[in-house]
C-alpha positions as a LaTeX table, in Angstrom:
\begin{tabular}{lrrr}
\hline
Residue & $x$ (\AA) & $y$ (\AA) & $z$ (\AA) \\
\hline
Met1 & 94.55 & 83.50 & 89.08 \\
Arg2 & 91.00 & 84.45 & 90.10 \\
Thr3 & 90.40 & 88.01 & 91.31 \\
Leu4 & 87.40 & 89.64 & 92.97 \\
Leu5 & 87.04 & 93.36 & 92.23 \\
Val6 & 84.51 & 95.19 & 94.43 \\
Asp7 & 83.76 & 98.69 & 93.16 \\
His8 & 80.55 & 100.54 & 92.30 \\
His9 & 82.15 & 102.82 & 89.68 \\
Thr10 & 81.18 & 100.89 & 86.56 \\
Gly11 & 83.57 & 102.55 & 84.10 \\
Tyr12 & 86.56 & 102.22 & 86.41 \\
Ala13 & 85.75 & 98.59 & 87.20 \\
Arg14 & 85.43 & 97.74 & 83.50 \\
Ser15 & 88.80 & 99.37 & 82.77 \\
Val16 & 90.60 & 97.49 & 85.54 \\
Gln17 & 88.91 & 94.22 & 84.59 \\
Gly18 & 90.11 & 94.57 & 81.00 \\
Ala19 & 93.70 & 95.26 & 82.05 \\
Leu20 & 93.74 & 92.26 & 84.38 \\
Leu21 & 92.22 & 89.96 & 81.78 \\
Asn22 & 95.02 & 90.93 & 79.39 \\
Cys23 & 97.54 & 89.83 & 82.04 \\
Gly24 & 96.01 & 86.40 & 82.59 \\
Phe25 & 93.70 & 87.03 & 85.55 \\
Ala26 & 90.12 & 85.78 & 85.71 \\
Val27 & 88.12 & 88.68 & 87.18 \\
Asp28 & 84.71 & 88.80 & 88.84 \\
Val29 & 83.30 & 92.31 & 89.33 \\
Thr30 & 80.75 & 93.14 & 92.04 \\
His31 & 79.34 & 96.56 & 92.83 \\
Thr32 & 78.01 & 96.11 & 96.37 \\
Leu33 & 79.02 & 94.32 & 99.55 \\
Asp34 & 76.03 & 91.99 & 99.26 \\
Glu35 & 77.18 & 90.93 & 95.79 \\
Ala36 & 80.76 & 90.54 & 97.03 \\
Ala37 & 79.67 & 88.37 & 99.96 \\
Ala38 & 77.68 & 86.14 & 97.60 \\
Ala39 & 80.72 & 85.80 & 95.30 \\
Val40 & 83.05 & 84.88 & 98.17 \\
Gly41 & 80.50 & 82.36 & 99.35 \\
Cys42 & 80.55 & 80.38 & 96.11 \\
Ala43 & 84.07 & 80.81 & 94.66 \\
Arg44 & 87.66 & 80.75 & 95.88 \\
Tyr45 & 89.65 & 83.88 & 95.11 \\
Asp46 & 93.42 & 84.37 & 94.98 \\
Ile47 & 93.25 & 88.13 & 95.51 \\
Leu48 & 90.73 & 90.84 & 96.46 \\
Leu49 & 90.57 & 94.44 & 95.17 \\
Leu50 & 88.25 & 96.45 & 97.39 \\
Glu51 & 86.81 & 99.96 & 97.25 \\
Leu52 & 85.91 & 101.25 & 100.72 \\
Ala53 & 82.94 & 103.56 & 100.04 \\
Leu54 & 80.23 & 101.26 & 98.70 \\
Pro55 & 76.48 & 101.85 & 98.33 \\
Asp56 & 75.53 & 99.36 & 101.05 \\
Gly57 & 78.28 & 99.90 & 103.59 \\
Asp58 & 81.94 & 100.35 & 104.47 \\
Gly59 & 84.28 & 97.98 & 102.64 \\
Leu60 & 86.70 & 98.04 & 105.55 \\
Asp61 & 84.09 & 96.68 & 107.95 \\
Trp62 & 83.39 & 93.87 & 105.49 \\
Leu63 & 87.11 & 93.12 & 105.14 \\
Lys64 & 87.44 & 92.86 & 108.92 \\
Gln65 & 84.59 & 90.36 & 108.94 \\
Leu66 & 86.27 & 88.34 & 106.18 \\
Arg67 & 89.42 & 88.14 & 108.29 \\
Arg68 & 87.44 & 87.09 & 111.36 \\
Asn69 & 85.89 & 84.35 & 109.23 \\
Gly70 & 89.32 & 83.05 & 108.28 \\
Lys71 & 89.49 & 84.36 & 104.70 \\
Ala72 & 93.21 & 84.90 & 104.14 \\
Met73 & 93.30 & 85.96 & 100.47 \\
Pro74 & 95.58 & 88.99 & 99.86 \\
Ala75 & 93.54 & 92.19 & 99.82 \\
Met76 & 94.26 & 95.52 & 98.13 \\
Val77 & 92.21 & 98.49 & 99.32 \\
Ile78 & 91.57 & 101.11 & 96.62 \\
Ser79 & 90.02 & 104.39 & 97.73 \\
Asp80 & 89.37 & 108.00 & 96.82 \\
Leu81 & 90.45 & 108.88 & 100.36 \\
Asn82 & 94.18 & 109.09 & 100.98 \\
Asp83 & 94.53 & 110.44 & 104.50 \\
Leu84 & 97.00 & 108.75 & 106.83 \\
Asp85 & 94.38 & 107.64 & 109.35 \\
Arg86 & 92.37 & 105.85 & 106.64 \\
Arg87 & 95.45 & 104.04 & 105.32 \\
Ile88 & 96.47 & 102.94 & 108.80 \\
Ala89 & 92.94 & 101.76 & 109.55 \\
Ser90 & 92.94 & 99.75 & 106.31 \\
Phe91 & 96.17 & 97.94 & 107.20 \\
Asn92 & 94.97 & 97.33 & 110.75 \\
Gly93 & 91.68 & 96.00 & 109.35 \\
Gly94 & 93.35 & 93.32 & 107.24 \\
Ala95 & 94.48 & 95.01 & 104.01 \\
Asp96 & 97.81 & 93.94 & 102.53 \\
Asp97 & 98.23 & 97.09 & 100.43 \\
Phe98 & 96.52 & 100.42 & 99.75 \\
Met99 & 96.26 & 102.51 & 96.58 \\
Ser100 & 94.59 & 105.86 & 96.02 \\
Lys101 & 92.44 & 106.63 & 93.01 \\
Pro102 & 93.03 & 107.27 & 90.24 \\
Val103 & 95.30 & 104.23 & 89.96 \\
Ser104 & 97.76 & 103.26 & 87.25 \\
Thr105 & 96.75 & 99.79 & 86.07 \\
Glu106 & 100.42 & 98.98 & 85.45 \\
Glu107 & 101.29 & 99.83 & 89.06 \\
Leu108 & 98.20 & 98.01 & 90.32 \\
Ile109 & 99.20 & 94.80 & 88.54 \\
Ala110 & 102.79 & 95.11 & 89.79 \\
Arg111 & 101.56 & 95.53 & 93.36 \\
Met112 & 99.17 & 92.61 & 92.99 \\
Arg113 & 102.05 & 90.40 & 91.89 \\
Ala114 & 104.13 & 91.59 & 94.84 \\
Met115 & 101.25 & 90.76 & 97.20 \\
Leu116 & 100.96 & 87.29 & 95.73 \\
Arg117 & 104.69 & 86.70 & 96.12 \\
Arg118 & 104.39 & 87.58 & 99.81 \\
Ser119 & 101.31 & 85.48 & 100.28 \\
Asn120 & 101.53 & 82.11 & 101.96 \\
Gln121 & 99.54 & 80.81 & 99.00 \\
Met122 & 102.66 & 81.21 & 96.85 \\
Thr123 & 105.35 & 79.38 & 98.80 \\
Ala124 & 107.19 & 78.18 & 95.67 \\
Pro125 & 108.24 & 80.67 & 92.96 \\
Leu126 & 107.76 & 78.14 & 90.15 \\
Ile127 & 105.72 & 74.99 & 89.64 \\
Gly128 & 106.43 & 72.38 & 87.02 \\
Leu129 & 106.65 & 68.83 & 85.82 \\
Gly130 & 109.17 & 67.33 & 83.42 \\
Asn131 & 110.54 & 70.06 & 81.18 \\
Val132 & 107.54 & 72.38 & 81.73 \\
Glu133 & 107.69 & 75.24 & 84.26 \\
Phe134 & 105.12 & 77.84 & 85.20 \\
Asp135 & 105.47 & 81.14 & 87.07 \\
Pro136 & 102.16 & 81.82 & 88.90 \\
Ile137 & 103.06 & 85.45 & 89.55 \\
Gly138 & 104.48 & 86.44 & 86.16 \\
Arg139 & 101.82 & 84.34 & 84.35 \\
Gln140 & 104.37 & 82.71 & 82.03 \\
Ala141 & 105.13 & 79.10 & 81.09 \\
Trp142 & 108.28 & 77.57 & 79.59 \\
Val143 & 109.19 & 74.29 & 77.90 \\
Asp144 & 112.90 & 73.52 & 78.14 \\
Gly145 & 113.45 & 77.18 & 78.97 \\
Arg146 & 111.58 & 78.42 & 75.90 \\
Pro147 & 108.47 & 80.57 & 76.44 \\
Leu148 & 105.20 & 78.76 & 75.75 \\
Arg149 & 102.87 & 81.21 & 73.98 \\
Ile150 & 99.30 & 80.19 & 74.76 \\
Ala151 & 95.96 & 81.89 & 75.43 \\
Arg152 & 94.93 & 82.98 & 78.92 \\
Arg153 & 92.45 & 80.15 & 79.52 \\
Glu154 & 94.94 & 77.52 & 78.38 \\
Leu155 & 97.54 & 79.07 & 80.67 \\
Cys156 & 95.13 & 78.90 & 83.62 \\
Ile157 & 94.33 & 75.27 & 82.88 \\
Leu158 & 98.04 & 74.41 & 82.74 \\
Glu159 & 98.62 & 76.20 & 86.05 \\
His160 & 95.78 & 74.36 & 87.76 \\
Leu161 & 96.85 & 70.96 & 86.47 \\
Leu162 & 100.50 & 71.50 & 87.40 \\
Ser163 & 99.45 & 72.61 & 90.89 \\
His164 & 97.68 & 69.26 & 91.30 \\
Ala165 & 100.16 & 67.05 & 89.40 \\
Gly166 & 99.56 & 63.37 & 90.09 \\
Arg167 & 95.89 & 63.89 & 90.92 \\
Thr168 & 92.75 & 64.03 & 88.83 \\
Val169 & 91.32 & 67.55 & 88.84 \\
Pro170 & 87.51 & 67.54 & 88.63 \\
Arg171 & 86.03 & 69.31 & 85.64 \\
Ala172 & 84.07 & 71.68 & 87.89 \\
Ser173 & 87.23 & 72.71 & 89.72 \\
Leu174 & 88.97 & 73.55 & 86.44 \\
Glu175 & 86.03 & 75.57 & 85.20 \\
Asp176 & 85.81 & 77.45 & 88.50 \\
Ser177 & 89.49 & 78.40 & 88.30 \\
Ile178 & 89.45 & 79.79 & 84.76 \\
Tyr179 & 86.02 & 81.34 & 84.19 \\
Ser180 & 84.63 & 84.41 & 85.89 \\
Phe181 & 80.90 & 84.66 & 86.56 \\
Asp182 & 80.17 & 86.82 & 83.54 \\
Asn183 & 81.90 & 84.51 & 81.05 \\
Glu184 & 79.58 & 82.86 & 78.58 \\
Val185 & 80.77 & 79.26 & 78.69 \\
Ser186 & 79.64 & 76.79 & 76.04 \\
Thr187 & 79.16 & 73.15 & 76.98 \\
Asn188 & 82.40 & 72.08 & 75.25 \\
Ala189 & 84.52 & 75.17 & 76.05 \\
Leu190 & 86.77 & 73.31 & 78.48 \\
Glu191 & 87.30 & 70.42 & 76.05 \\
Val192 & 88.28 & 72.87 & 73.30 \\
Ala193 & 90.77 & 74.62 & 75.59 \\
Ile194 & 92.24 & 71.26 & 76.69 \\
Tyr195 & 92.54 & 70.18 & 73.03 \\
Arg196 & 94.43 & 73.37 & 72.15 \\
Leu197 & 96.69 & 73.09 & 75.19 \\
Arg198 & 97.56 & 69.49 & 74.27 \\
Gly199 & 98.47 & 70.66 & 70.78 \\
His200 & 100.78 & 73.38 & 72.13 \\
Leu201 & 102.47 & 70.90 & 74.48 \\
Arg202 & 103.04 & 68.37 & 71.67 \\
Lys203 & 104.37 & 71.03 & 69.30 \\
Ser204 & 106.81 & 72.31 & 71.92 \\
Val205 & 108.00 & 68.74 & 72.68 \\
Ala206 & 106.88 & 68.88 & 76.32 \\
Thr207 & 107.66 & 65.76 & 78.34 \\
Leu208 & 104.24 & 65.72 & 79.98 \\
Arg209 & 100.76 & 64.97 & 78.79 \\
Ile210 & 97.18 & 65.68 & 79.85 \\
Thr211 & 95.07 & 62.60 & 80.48 \\
Thr212 & 91.30 & 62.37 & 80.71 \\
Ala213 & 89.39 & 60.59 & 83.45 \\
Arg214 & 86.15 & 60.25 & 81.54 \\
Gly215 & 83.20 & 61.79 & 83.33 \\
Ile216 & 85.45 & 63.08 & 86.15 \\
Gly217 & 88.19 & 65.47 & 85.01 \\
Tyr218 & 91.80 & 65.72 & 83.88 \\
Ser219 & 95.30 & 65.12 & 85.18 \\
Val220 & 98.84 & 65.86 & 84.04 \\
Glu221 & 101.63 & 63.28 & 84.07 \\
Leu222 & 105.00 & 62.59 & 82.49 \\
Asn223 & 104.98 & 60.93 & 79.10 \\
Gly224 & 105.20 & 57.17 & 79.51 \\
Ala225 & 104.00 & 57.27 & 83.12 \\
Ala226 & 101.29 & 54.95 & 84.29 \\
Ser227 & 97.86 & 56.54 & 84.32 \\
Val228 & 96.91 & 58.22 & 87.56 \\
Pro229 & 93.78 & 56.67 & 89.04 \\
Pro230 & 90.92 & 59.15 & 89.51 \\
\hline
\end{tabular}
């Protein structure tokens, strides 16, 4: 679940980023509207966390422009200002929720999950194939009803593959979904994560497997199924 956090308070942004990473979110942090616009222009985000008072302009004006441009990602406005007029203006400008600083990261994450549940992007509560299920909101996977304990990146890969079951997912698309801009990614990082995920699935007796379309990407299919053409 890729998140864009726009806030010029470095310490606060680092704290929120850490809490979200621990809960399975990939987080890009930008400190200005120019940086945020560049990020939105080259990556797809599932959710936006937006401070209003930014060094190069009003975050609410930028959010309105995003909505006019057809960007429908759920947006949480976070602000030092908590007057009624500002909150109403935020909702009227395209925000899905509003929180006042200082925020509790536990409440922030709970509200983010609630926003995602309401979002049209999350029409089904669970996704799955065979005996494997995944909850995109709760960030949890199960095999035959038993929790699958895997690292965040492996969980994101599983989510992305299950969301595109029956199709080959290009390598670049997988990397874009699981790595934020400031991740240092080695050339074989994705292969290592896929290798570990395959091991977890075998150990848990999952009835699906991850197949490789060499030079293209990966797909997920039921064990014994014919290979899916790329």
